[in-house]
N, C-alpha and C positions, 0 to 999 in steps of 0.2 A: 709130431711123429715120434714113434719110439725107435729104438735101435734094433728091432727085430729084423731078421733076414726073411724076406718074402720071396717065394719061388714060384715059377710057372709049373705047368703040368709035367715038364720034363726035368724038374729040379734045378733049373737055371735061376740064378738070383735076378729078380726084377729091380731095376733102378729107374729113377726119373730120367726121361729122355729116351728110354727103350721104345721101340715100335712093337706093339703087341696086337694080337688078334684073337678072336674067339668066334666060333660058329654060334649063331642064335637065330631061331625061328626061320630057318631056310636061307639065311644070309650070314653076314659077318659084322661084328663090331671091330673096328681097328683104329689105332691112332697111337700117338706118342704119349707115354706115361707122363702125367703132370704131377701126380701125387700118389703116395702110398699111405693109406690110413691104417694105423695100427692101434690107436687108442680111442676109447669111447667118447671122450670129450670132443675131439676133432670130428669124429663121425657124427655126433649130434649137431655140430656147427654147420656141416654141409649136408645134413639130412640123409646120411648113409647108415644102413643097419648092419649089425653083425660084422664088425671088423675082424680080420684085416680085409681091406678092399683096395683095389687099384683103380684110380680115377684117370680117365683120359677123355679127350674130345674126339667123338667119332666123326666119320666123314660127312655127316649131316650137320656138324657144328654143335651137337648136343653133348653135354658132359654126361658120361656114363661111369658106373662103378661096377666092377666085377670081382668075384672071388679069384684070387691069384691062381688057384689050381685049375681054373678053366681056361687060362690064357696060354698063349705061345708067343715067345719072343721071336720076332722076324727081323733079323739084321739087314735084310735086303733093302729096307726102306730108308 
């Protein structure tokens, strides 16, 4: 991971452990941030395209990666 600051759609810095959510296809993806991918080498290792991406396990137990600008940090979780 690089040292770049990655922010959500409101400009808040996303960190591992934050609870994030995004609307997608009529529902939501949400979960605790496990990793922030900022470099191409790591992106290739985990089969993620066009970093930066935020990876987290959604409520179905699937690892998902989203553009940070589509996410919202939700501290209530």
